[in-house]
FIDRENNU-807475 format. One record per residue (C-alpha): residue in three letters; residue number from 1; x, y, z. Coordinates in steps of 0.05 Angstrom, whole numbers. Layout:
<atoms>
Ala  NUM  X  Y  Z
...
</atoms>
This chain:
<atoms>
Unk  1  314  172  -367
Unk  2  272  246  -376
Unk  3  231  247  -307
Unk  4  172  292  -335
Unk  5  167  246  -403
Unk  6  166  181  -358
Unk  7  110  214  -309
Unk  8  73  242  -370
Unk  9  66  168  -402
Unk  10  53  138  -348
Unk  11  -7  186  -328
Unk  12  24  207  -261
Unk  13  21  282  -276
Unk  14  -33  319  -248
Unk  15  -13  391  -245
Unk  16  58  429  -263
Unk  17  85  488  -253
Unk  18  125  528  -304
Unk  19  197  518  -315
Unk  20  193  454  -278
Unk  21  218  410  -340
Unk  22  273  465  -355
Unk  23  303  459  -283
Unk  24  311  382  -288
Unk  25  347  385  -346
Unk  26  404  441  -325
Unk  27  420  377  -280
Unk  28  411  340  -216
Unk  29  358  368  -179
Unk  30  335  354  -104
Unk  31  259  343  -91
Unk  32  216  319  -37
Unk  33  159  289  -23
Unk  34  120  290  39
Unk  35  89  226  81
Unk  36  44  232  135
Unk  37  73  191  196
Unk  38  1  180  231
Unk  39  16  100  225
Unk  40  81  65  230
Unk  41  64  35  164
Unk  42  53  63  89
Unk  43  -11  38  61
Unk  44  -19  34  -16
Unk  45  -53  103  -18
Unk  46  17  126  -13
Unk  47  49  85  -63
Unk  48  35  137  -119
Unk  49  84  193  -84
Unk  50  133  139  -66
Unk  51  130  117  -138
Unk  52  152  195  -161
Unk  53  206  189  -111
Unk  54  235  128  -143
Unk  55  225  146  -224
Unk  56  258  214  -190
Unk  57  315  176  -174
Unk  58  320  132  -237
Unk  59  323  198  -277
Unk  60  392  215  -238
Unk  61  359  260  -193
Unk  62  350  264  -107
Unk  63  302  248  -70
Unk  64  281  270  -3
Unk  65  228  236  38
Unk  66  201  284  87
Unk  67  165  246  146
Unk  68  124  296  180
Unk  69  148  296  254
Unk  70  113  372  265
Unk  71  56  373  211
Unk  72  35  304  229
Unk  73  22  338  307
Unk  74  -27  383  272
Unk  75  -55  345  216
Unk  76  -70  363  136
Unk  77  -148  399  131
Unk  78  -139  371  58
Unk  79  -199  328  36
Unk  80  -213  320  108
Unk  81  -278  340  138
Unk  82  -253  331  212
Unk  83  -194  343  247
Unk  84  -157  285  273
Unk  85  -117  260  340
Unk  86  -55  288  350
Unk  87  8  240  364
Unk  88  60  246  413
Unk  89  135  248  402
Unk  90  151  176  416
Unk  91  107  153  373
Unk  92  123  192  314
Unk  93  186  176  326
Unk  94  171  100  317
Unk  95  131  113  257
Unk  96  188  147  226
Unk  97  232  84  233
Unk  98  179  35  205
Unk  99  163  82  141
Unk  100  242  80  132
Unk  101  252  13  128
Unk  102  191  12  86
Unk  103  218  64  39
Unk  104  286  26  33
Unk  105  255  -26  -15
Unk  106  236  30  -67
Unk  107  298  80  -60
Unk  108  371  81  -46
Unk  109  392  115  16
Unk  110  455  73  26
Unk  111  497  81  -32
Unk  112  557  145  -39
Unk  113  514  155  -108
Unk  114  506  232  -102
Unk  115  437  224  -117
Unk  116  421  176  -64
Unk  117  354  190  -18
Unk  118  351  226  47
Unk  119  295  230  98
Unk  120  281  279  137
Unk  121  227  298  197
Unk  122  207  371  200
Unk  123  200  360  273
Unk  124  276  366  275
Unk  125  279  440  259
Unk  126  206  465  279
Unk  127  219  442  359
Unk  128  261  489  380
Unk  129  226  550  332
Unk  130  189  583  383
Unk  131  114  611  363
Unk  132  133  693  374
Unk  133  193  673  328
Unk  134  155  629  275
Unk  135  90  690  266
Unk  136  142  744  269
Unk  137  196  706  205
Unk  138  157  670  173
Unk  139  73  690  186
Unk  140  83  758  166
Unk  141  96  738  91
Unk  142  37  707  70
Unk  143  -34  747  80
Unk  144  -95  716  116
Unk  145  -126  731  47
Unk  146  -81  686  7
Unk  147  -88  637  60
Unk  148  -163  636  58
Unk  149  -166  631  -20
Unk  150  -132  555  -16
Unk  151  -193  501  -34
Unk  152  -171  464  27
Unk  153  -188  521  71
Unk  154  -249  539  26
Unk  155  -276  478  32
Unk  156  -269  467  114
Unk  157  -300  543  120
Unk  158  -351  528  77
Unk  159  -371  458  100
Unk  160  -434  430  119
Unk  161  -417  399  182
Unk  162  -404  470  207
Unk  163  -352  454  253
Unk  164  -309  505  211
Unk  165  -231  499  219
Unk  166  -190  502  284
Unk  167  -131  567  281
Unk  168  -83  508  292
Unk  169  -101  465  225
Unk  170  -105  540  185
Unk  171  -29  541  208
Unk  172  -18  474  170
Unk  173  -2  501  107
Unk  174  44  552  128
Unk  175  79  498  166
Unk  176  94  453  100
Unk  177  111  521  60
Unk  178  163  538  113
Unk  179  189  462  109
Unk  180  198  475  27
Unk  181  237  541  43
Unk  182  282  496  94
Unk  183  296  450  51
Unk  184  314  508  -4
Unk  185  362  532  39
Unk  186  395  471  62
Unk  187  391  411  15
Unk  188  377  460  -48
Unk  189  315  427  -53
Unk  190  283  458  -117
Unk  191  222  410  -127
Unk  192  159  387  -89
Unk  193  119  326  -109
Unk  194  51  313  -79
Unk  195  -21  291  -89
Unk  196  -71  334  -132
Unk  197  -95  347  -64
Unk  198  -29  379  -39
Unk  199  -29  430  -92
Unk  200  -44  494  -51
Unk  201  0  471  4
Unk  202  61  469  -47
Unk  203  42  529  -76
Unk  204  43  563  -7
Unk  205  114  534  -2
Unk  206  138  573  -75
Unk  207  108  629  -53
Unk  208  139  636  8
Unk  209  200  620  -16
Unk  210  191  677  -70
Unk  211  175  729  -8
Unk  212  236  701  33
Unk  213  284  690  -22
Unk  214  289  760  -55
Unk  215  234  735  -108
Unk  216  273  673  -116
Unk  217  234  636  -177
Unk  218  271  565  -178
Unk  219  216  533  -133
Unk  220  180  480  -173
Unk  221  114  442  -165
Unk  222  94  374  -194
Unk  223  37  332  -167
Unk  224  2  268  -190
Unk  225  -76  257  -198
Unk  226  -117  224  -150
Unk  227  -120  156  -166
Unk  228  -186  127  -169
Unk  229  -221  49  -186
Unk  230  -258  48  -249
Unk  231  -326  33  -209
Unk  232  -320  97  -170
Unk  233  -296  69  -110
Unk  234  -247  89  -63
Unk  235  -172  61  -85
Unk  236  -133  19  -31
Unk  237  -192  7  3
Unk  238  -213  -68  23
Unk  239  -277  -88  66
Unk  240  -222  -99  123
Unk  241  -200  -30  111
Unk  242  -132  -5  77
Unk  243  -82  -45  42
Unk  244  -11  -36  78
Unk  245  55  -50  63
Unk  246  74  -81  133
Unk  247  61  -159  130
Unk  248  24  -163  197
Unk  249  -24  -112  175
Unk  250  -36  -142  109
Unk  251  -8  -204  95
Unk  252  33  -221  27
Unk  253  -26  -263  2
Unk  254  -75  -212  20
Unk  255  -33  -158  -15
Unk  256  -18  -198  -79
Unk  257  -91  -212  -80
Unk  258  -110  -141  -77
Unk  259  -69  -128  -144
Unk  260  -92  -198  -174
Unk  261  -166  -189  -163
Unk  262  -162  -107  -195
Unk  263  -206  -99  -261
Unk  264  -178  -101  -328
Unk  265  -188  -21  -340
Unk  266  -148  -10  -270
Unk  267  -92  -61  -287
Unk  268  -79  -25  -343
Unk  269  -70  48  -311
Unk  270  -40  11  -245
Unk  271  10  -28  -286
Unk  272  39  48  -313
Unk  273  40  80  -239
Unk  274  57  20  -189
Unk  275  120  -12  -232
Unk  276  177  7  -267
Unk  277  162  -34  -330
Unk  278  186  3  -391
Unk  279  127  37  -442
Unk  280  142  -34  -488
Unk  281  138  -77  -436
Unk  282  65  -49  -419
Unk  283  39  -41  -493
Unk  284  58  -120  -495
Unk  285  21  -143  -438
Unk  286  -46  -91  -458
Unk  287  -43  -127  -524
Unk  288  -31  -200  -490
Unk  289  -92  -180  -445
Unk  290  -140  -160  -505
Unk  291  -118  -230  -536
Unk  292  -141  -269  -481
Unk  293  -171  -233  -423
Unk  294  -183  -292  -383
Unk  295  -111  -307  -370
Unk  296  -101  -232  -334
Unk  297  -29  -224  -354
Unk  298  -34  -158  -339
Unk  299  -61  -167  -263
Unk  300  -19  -225  -255
Unk  301  50  -184  -279
Unk  302  20  -121  -228
Unk  303  12  -165  -179
Unk  304  82  -194  -188
Unk  305  114  -137  -192
Unk  306  85  -95  -135
Unk  307  95  -154  -84
Unk  308  160  -165  -91
Unk  309  176  -92  -93
Unk  310  146  -89  -22
Unk  311  159  -152  2
Unk  312  213  -189  -31
Unk  313  222  -260  -75
Unk  314  211  -308  -22
Unk  315  144  -277  1
Unk  316  121  -266  -72
Unk  317  132  -344  -87
Unk  318  94  -360  -26
Unk  319  35  -316  -42
Unk  320  38  -341  -110
Unk  321  34  -423  -84
Unk  322  -18  -407  -38
Unk  323  -60  -374  -100
Unk  324  -59  -431  -138
Unk  325  -70  -485  -78
Unk  326  -142  -496  -104
Unk  327  -117  -525  -165
Unk  328  -51  -540  -165
Unk  329  -13  -601  -171
Unk  330  35  -589  -117
Unk  331  -25  -566  -65
Unk  332  -8  -620  -9
Unk  333  64  -592  -1
Unk  334  40  -530  -11
Unk  335  -10  -537  49
Unk  336  43  -571  98
Unk  337  88  -504  87
Unk  338  33  -451  93
Unk  339  24  -401  158
Unk  340  -44  -402  194
Unk  341  -57  -335  170
Unk  342  -51  -346  95
Unk  343  -79  -414  107
Unk  344  -155  -381  139
Unk  345  -144  -323  88
Unk  346  -146  -378  23
Unk  347  -192  -406  54
Unk  348  -239  -353  82
Unk  349  -316  -365  83
Unk  350  -312  -444  73
Unk  351  -356  -475  129
Unk  352  -316  -497  188
Unk  353  -326  -553  244
Unk  354  -289  -560  313
Unk  355  -270  -630  331
Unk  356  -240  -657  400
Unk  357  -167  -660  378
Unk  358  -171  -725  428
Unk  359  -208  -747  362
Unk  360  -143  -755  325
Unk  361  -120  -807  364
Unk  362  -108  -871  311
Unk  363  -158  -901  317
Unk  364  -217  -860  297
Unk  365  -246  -878  228
Unk  366  -246  -819  172
Unk  367  -316  -846  159
Unk  368  -344  -834  235
Unk  369  -298  -764  234
Unk  370  -339  -729  173
Unk  371  -410  -751  188
Unk  372  -413  -764  270
Unk  373  -356  -706  289
Unk  374  -362  -654  233
Unk  375  -425  -662  187
Unk  376  -383  -654  123
Unk  377  -430  -711  92
Unk  378  -500  -727  116
Unk  379  -488  -806  113
Unk  380  -434  -848  124
Unk  381  -465  -883  52
Unk  382  -447  -820  20
Unk  383  -387  -809  40
Unk  384  -362  -874  23
Unk  385  -389  -877  -50
Unk  386  -364  -811  -64
Unk  387  -297  -834  -39
Unk  388  -305  -893  -79
Unk  389  -312  -846  -138
Unk  390  -246  -810  -121
Unk  391  -283  -747  -100
Unk  392  -253  -738  -23
Unk  393  -188  -709  -13
Unk  394  -159  -689  59
Unk  395  -108  -635  61
Unk  396  -115  -634  -29
Unk  397  -94  -713  -29
Unk  398  -142  -766  -47
Unk  399  -175  -809  6
Unk  400  -176  -885  -20
Unk  401  -215  -920  42
Unk  402  -264  -889  82
Unk  403  -247  -922  135
Unk  404  -172  -904  152
Unk  405  -163  -874  216
Unk  406  -140  -810  232
Unk  407  -79  -779  274
Unk  408  -50  -717  292
Unk  409  -3  -720  237
Unk  410  -55  -695  193
Unk  411  -58  -628  227
Unk  412  -32  -561  190
Unk  413  -2  -511  234
Unk  414  -23  -566  294
Unk  415  -97  -548  291
Unk  416  -123  -555  217
Unk  417  -155  -604  163
Unk  418  -172  -591  97
Unk  419  -232  -637  71
Unk  420  -249  -629  -5
Unk  421  -325  -656  -25
Unk  422  -326  -664  -97
Unk  423  -291  -615  -143
Unk  424  -308  -551  -113
Unk  425  -340  -561  -39
Unk  426  -280  -541  18
Unk  427  -289  -555  94
Unk  428  -238  -538  151
Unk  429  -233  -577  211
Unk  430  -198  -546  269
Unk  431  -179  -589  330
Unk  432  -187  -561  399
</atoms>
């Protein structure tokens, strides 16, 4: 597989340094991508870069994932209007371990293949480098004029906020440039990958290599475009914040739903970027979508592929089952095994009623529960009539007798009962 060709048809190349393609055609090349370890989970905004590394490895090259333990302590000024809080070493180490586990779902770190991925942390080579040595050895190789010309610096210095930029942040591009130099020397790394906002920092690295390695001209750069939504909104952000890869932060169900609900235009773009489906497979799905947009084949396949990659087959199946709960003939069975977080996510926004758990004693009649204790129905007559018409369900099972008694065996996750009135009205009873 040709890496540049693959990224080109997928729409994943924004800028590329001349000579990159020729370098990759020479044989196996090592490339690195920096990941900011400010949290103990990646979010989907990181996935474009991770997919670049994945395609790189699939093309027979060696990916290096760099966790920025040192640079993460400073903060990249690119695309930021303010400085951010600095993290301590212990937190950074914890974040690094968590991130590696997530990356292992995309990259092969463990095989004995010559292009097995490696994970590095720039804190390891920066922690013992004294300030004086660094500015003497590295700092003297780049002029302030060169560093000031970078967009990330110019935007901050001319910012309306008037906050300017600290020397700490100004030095960021020098540190990132040194990362490239270090990996060039120690790992034979010849290429840096990143987002389009990183072009300035990456080219600082290639310039530093040229100046410190006797005019070396074999350091290259490829950036991917900033991912946007068709409506102009920010990709990866929802009302509740970032869409994370950690299931404790974003449940597999919500993760799956995020991709399932993207627009047709975005689905066509995202399926190229966030899956490894072939060009022919994507063309076929696009044709199916054009023929029957209501079936949403693009969104379904996109959600399946990426949820499987991030969370695994079992969690994908659970997310698909939960998504179909409102109209599946196995809904009652699914409800019995669904976890509380997913249940609440599926029925987010439906009216809820709190009831006393003591009412579920095997003697309370359902008609009384749903009128006197939880006002699902305005009257007992209304409930009886709708039950006779087959319009009342408990936990997705039809109710035949409004006078049936209710017990604790009805509870889902030990505390919930799902009531359905008619085709579309749902209510959640919460036993306290």
